[in-house]
N, C-alpha and C positions, 0 to 999 in steps of 0.2 A: 146637678149630674153628678155620679161619682166619679169622673174624672178631676173634678174638680179639687178632691181631697186630695189629689195626688201633688207633692209638695214638685213647686218647680223650682232647679236651680240656678236656672241663667237662662238668657235667650240669646241668638245669635242671629244679628242683623245682616243680609247681606243687600249691597247699593250699589250705585255705578260710582264709581271713585274718579273725581276728577286730576286729571291727569297732568293738567297742566297749573295745577294750585302748589304752591311751595308752602311748608311747614310752617303754623303759625307759633311765635313765640307763645301765646294764651291760645286755647281751645276756644273756638268759636263759641260753645255753650258747656257751661261747667268751669273748675277750676282745675289745675293740674294738683296732684297729691305724691309729690315726691316720696314723702314718707313711706305711703300705703306701697309705690316701689320695691321698700326694702323689706317690710313688712309681711308682704303678701310675693304669693308668684306672681311675675309679670314680667317678661321677655320681649324684648325685642325681634322683631321680625327681619331677618340677616338674610333669607330667602326667598323669591316670587314663586307663587304658586300654592302655595304652604297655608295660606292665613286662616282656610277655614279650620284644619288639622290644630292650627294655632290658637282660634277662638275657642274651638271645642276645649280643648287645654287648660286653656287661661280659667274657663270655670270651673271643670271637674280637679284639679292641682288644689283650688284653692276653696275645696268643701269635700277634702278628706276627713274631715270632723265629722260630716256626717255620711260619706258615700265609704265604701270599702272601695279603694283604687288600684289594689294588689301590690304584691310586696315588689312588683318593680317600677311601677311608676314612685311609687314612696319611694323608693332607691334611689331614684331620677330625683322626685323632687328635694328631699335631704341631701341629693350629693351639690345640689345650685343653689342650696338654701343662701346662704354667704354670699353670690356673686353680683355684680351688675347687671344690668338688665340685657346689655348689650353681649356681656359670654355665656347668659343663660340663653340666649338665641341662637347662640352658638353651637351651647351643647344641647339644644333640641336638636335642633338639625344636623347633628352628627350622632346622635343618638339612630344606633342600629335598629332598635323595638321600634321607637314613633316610624321611623323611614319605611321599615318592612309595613307596617300596619298600614301607615297610607299611602303608599304605592299599590298596596291590595285593591284598592278602590278606583285605581286610575283606568283609564281607558284604554283598551290595545290601538297602539298609532305605528303600524308596519311602514307608513310612508311616511313616520316624521321627518320633519324637514331639521338636518341637524344644525342648520342654520337660523333657526329661527332670528325674524328682526325683534326689536325690541318695540316694546309698545311707544306710541305716540299720541299724538294732542287729541288723533282723528282718528284712533282705536276706542274701543268700549273697551273699559275696564273694571273689570267688579272685585270687590276688596267686600271680607267678613271682620267683621267684630263682635265682642261680648260684651253684654251686662249683665251684673251679676250683684246679690247685695252681699257685705262683710264687715262684720263687725259693725252691724249700724247703719250702713250705709250703702248707696247706691252709686256704682261704680262701672265707667264704660271703660274696658279694656282692648285697643288697638296698639299690637306690636307696630306700627308707624308713627306712634307719638313718642313723646318723650317720657312721659310715664303713667300710671292711670289717671282718669280724670272724674272727678268727686260731682254728681249729681245731686247732692242733698242725705239727708237723714234716710234709713230704709229700714226697719225689719226685716224679717225672711218673709213671714206672712204679707206684709204689704208688700213685696215686691212686685207682683204681678200689675197694680194698679197704680204704682209710681213710674214702672218703668213706660208707661203708655205715653205720658203727655212729652217724656225725654223724644222717644223716637217718630215722635207730631212735631217736633219742633224741627227734630234733625231734616224731616219726609221736606217740609215747609222751605226749606233752603233751595229745592229744586222746583223747576219750573211744573204748576200748575200740569201738563200734560204727561212732566215723565212717570212710569209707573211702576217701571224694574227696579222693585223692591221685595224680598221677602224676608220672612221672620219665621225660625224654628226654634222651640222650647226644650231645653233640656229637661228633663223630669227621671223622679222614678222610674221605673221599668213598670209600666202599665199592669204587665201578667202579674207583677207582687200585687196590686192592687183589688186587682181583679178575685183572685185567690183571697183574699180577706174577706170582700162580700161573698163570696161564692158566686159569684156571677159566672156560671160555666158556658153562655154563648158570648159574653166578654172574652173572657179567657180564648176560648176557640179562635175570635178574629183575630187578638191579636198574635197568636201563632200561626195563623195562616199570612198573615203579614210577615213575617221573619220569616219563612219559607218562601214567599216571594222575594223578598230584598237578597236573600241567599241565591236564590236562582238568578233575578236580573245581574247581581254583581258576577258571579258564574260567566253572564252573556258578556256583560261590557267586557272581562277580561280577556277572554279568548280572540285569539285570532282566526277570523273566520276565512281568510284570503285561500289556504291550501283547500278546502271544502269547498268553497265557490269556483276552484279552478278545474276540481275531480270532476265536480259536476258540470261544469260546461264540455268539458271533455265528454264524459258520459253521453248530454244531449246530440253533443256534433257527433259522437261516434255512433247513435242510433239512427241516425238520418243518414251517415254515408251507408251505412251498411243497407240502409233500402233501395240504395240504388243513386247513380249520377242525375238520372232524371229526378226523382222525388226529393234529391239533395236540392236542384235547381228551383221546382217549385218552393220550396221551402225558402227558399233566400230570396226569391222573387215575392212570397208573399208578406215576410219581412219587410221587404222594401216597400211595398206598399202600403204596409199598417205604417212606418214613420212617415214615409210624406205627406198619409192623410194626417197623423197628431201633425206635422209640420206646419201642414195647410192650414189646420184648425188655428192654432197659434197664431199666426199671421193674419186670417180674419178676427179673433180677440182682439188680438193691437192694433189694425185697423180700424175698426170699429171705436173702440176707447179713442183714439186720435183725432177721428171726425165729431165723437161726441166732447171732447175738450175744445176743439175749432171753434 
């Protein structure tokens, strides 16, 4: 496939994080490479709910030799190049540019609880980490670890093949019934590859994807509470305009439908209880 000729810069792996687990002195797989933490971009994660953005940047800021990351990200990398991992994490969390981009993909939460409780062992917590090849080696970049984790030699063209067994070993740590994993590849913009080979249909599909992503993100960020309230007021107002009798019939009809749905749920539940017994 033409897709296979597009370079893979790294992958982002999402998994359920074991909240009751303490940090190990040595990684469960691979070895810590503290020298790589100084020679490459590696930042400690200092804030919650930003591990996805940090995983993306862990790949992107280590590929500035093959990707044009733009002047602002290049300036950020150059500014933090001499920092230890913890200060890089603080600089990342305090970057207005990165914070604004991260928040632009946040879901609108008009009823968010300001006193949100911290995660406990009974809650499901998920974490993003990155894998990428740097200087002929395969690294795992996890801001919750002490340093990059080395998983052996790996040239860029070998990355897709060599990262698979590493991921398989990690998944095997979980019970066989655990399937809540996700893997995302960071690749060159596929529109570039489509233009290179002159595949107009593929190019059109990629453009349509981005239009859909833009629309979905706009919906995600929008607060629909005001729209919903106005719509309900309009519906109720139209019923009231029809007169008290018609409004009463409308309410009675709604109550009857609600009761019917409730009775149906109760019937299904009772049948399930009988089958179990």
